[in-house]
C-alpha positions as CSV (number, residue, x, y, z in Angstrom):
1,Q,-9.9,39.1,14.3
2,V,-9.5,36.5,11.4
3,Q,-12.2,35.8,8.8
4,L,-12.0,32.8,6.7
5,V,-14.3,31.9,3.5
6,E,-14.1,28.8,1.7
7,S,-15.1,28.6,-1.8
8,G,-14.6,25.9,-4.8
9,G,-16.7,23.1,-3.5
10,G,-19.3,21.2,-5.8
11,L,-20.4,18.2,-7.5
12,V,-17.9,15.9,-9.4
13,H,-17.6,12.2,-10.7
14,A,-15.3,9.9,-9.1
15,G,-11.6,10.4,-10.3
16,G,-12.4,14.1,-11.1
17,S,-10.7,17.0,-9.6
18,L,-11.6,20.2,-7.3
19,R,-9.6,23.3,-6.0
20,L,-10.8,24.5,-2.8
21,S,-9.7,28.0,-1.7
22,C,-9.4,29.6,1.9
23,A,-9.3,33.4,1.8
24,A,-8.1,34.8,5.2
25,S,-8.7,38.3,6.1
26,G,-8.3,40.7,8.8
27,S,-5.5,40.2,11.7
28,T,-3.6,37.6,9.4
29,R,-0.7,38.1,10.8
30,T,-1.7,36.4,13.9
31,I,-2.1,33.1,12.0
32,L,0.2,30.2,12.8
33,T,-1.1,27.2,11.0
34,I,-3.9,26.7,8.5
35,D,-5.7,23.3,8.4
36,W,-8.3,21.7,6.1
37,Y,-10.9,19.7,7.9
38,R,-13.8,17.7,6.5
39,Q,-16.7,16.2,8.2
40,A,-19.2,13.6,6.4
41,P,-22.8,13.1,7.4
42,G,-22.8,11.3,10.9
43,E,-18.8,11.4,11.0
44,Q,-16.5,13.5,13.3
45,R,-14.6,16.1,11.7
46,E,-11.2,15.1,10.6
47,R,-8.2,17.1,9.7
48,V,-7.1,16.4,6.2
49,A,-4.1,18.9,5.6
50,R,-2.1,21.4,7.4
51,I,0.2,24.2,6.5
52,T,2.2,26.2,9.1
53,K,3.5,29.8,8.9
54,G,6.8,28.0,8.0
55,D,5.3,26.2,5.3
56,S,5.5,22.8,6.7
57,I,2.8,20.9,5.4
58,D,1.2,17.6,6.8
59,Y,-1.6,15.2,5.2
60,T,-3.9,12.5,6.7
61,D,-3.0,9.3,5.2
62,S,-6.3,8.8,3.3
63,V,-5.5,11.7,1.2
64,R,-2.0,11.7,1.0
65,G,-0.7,11.6,-2.8
66,R,-4.1,12.9,-3.8
67,F,-4.4,16.1,-2.3
68,T,-1.8,19.1,-2.1
69,I,-2.5,21.9,0.0
70,S,-0.6,25.3,-0.8
71,R,-0.6,28.9,0.0
72,G,-1.2,31.7,-2.8
73,N,1.3,34.6,-3.9
74,D,-0.6,37.0,-1.3
75,K,-0.1,34.4,1.4
76,N,-3.7,34.9,2.7
77,T,-5.2,32.4,0.5
78,V,-4.5,28.5,1.1
79,Y,-5.6,26.1,-1.6
80,L,-6.5,22.6,-1.4
81,Q,-6.1,20.9,-5.0
82,M,-8.2,17.6,-4.6
83,N,-7.3,15.1,-7.4
84,S,-8.7,11.6,-8.0
85,L,-11.8,12.2,-5.7
86,K,-13.6,9.2,-4.3
87,P,-17.0,8.8,-3.2
88,E,-15.7,8.7,0.5
89,D,-14.5,12.3,-0.2
90,T,-18.1,13.4,0.1
91,A,-18.1,16.0,3.0
92,V,-18.4,19.5,4.0
93,Y,-14.8,21.0,4.0
94,Y,-13.7,23.7,6.2
95,C,-10.7,25.6,6.7
96,A,-9.6,26.6,10.3
97,A,-6.8,29.2,11.3
98,I,-4.8,28.6,14.4
99,T,-4.0,32.1,15.8
100,L,-2.3,33.6,19.0
101,R,-6.0,34.0,20.0
102,G,-7.3,30.7,19.3
103,T,-9.0,28.5,16.4
104,L,-11.1,30.3,14.2
105,W,-13.3,28.3,11.4
106,G,-15.1,29.2,8.2
107,P,-18.5,28.3,7.2
108,G,-17.6,25.3,5.2
109,T,-18.2,24.3,1.3
110,Q,-19.7,21.2,0.3
111,V,-17.8,18.7,-1.7
112,T,-19.9,15.7,-3.1
113,V,-18.3,13.0,-5.2
114,S,-20.6,10.8,-7.4
115,S,-19.6,7.3,-8.0
């Protein structure tokens, strides 16, 4: 089984930056893809970034050019560097691991961007 824990959320002014971390533990060799999702109040959860086992990367249009997903040297930590943050980026951010046995989620971390 894989366990995920996000960290790095907080309160930041518009235009600021945050770096989120997603630490994976357990059967990490079964992870195929790590996604970052976010969910704002009253909204559907949306995927904002993806990094595959082969390090292919993709972003949703609203964050492309502002957010960067990357993998740590230990390969079991995935980061989401978020720059030029906007109030509409306010949400709970989750990392999700697509594994050979299904999709697993972390508990999430709150990001609040004030105007």
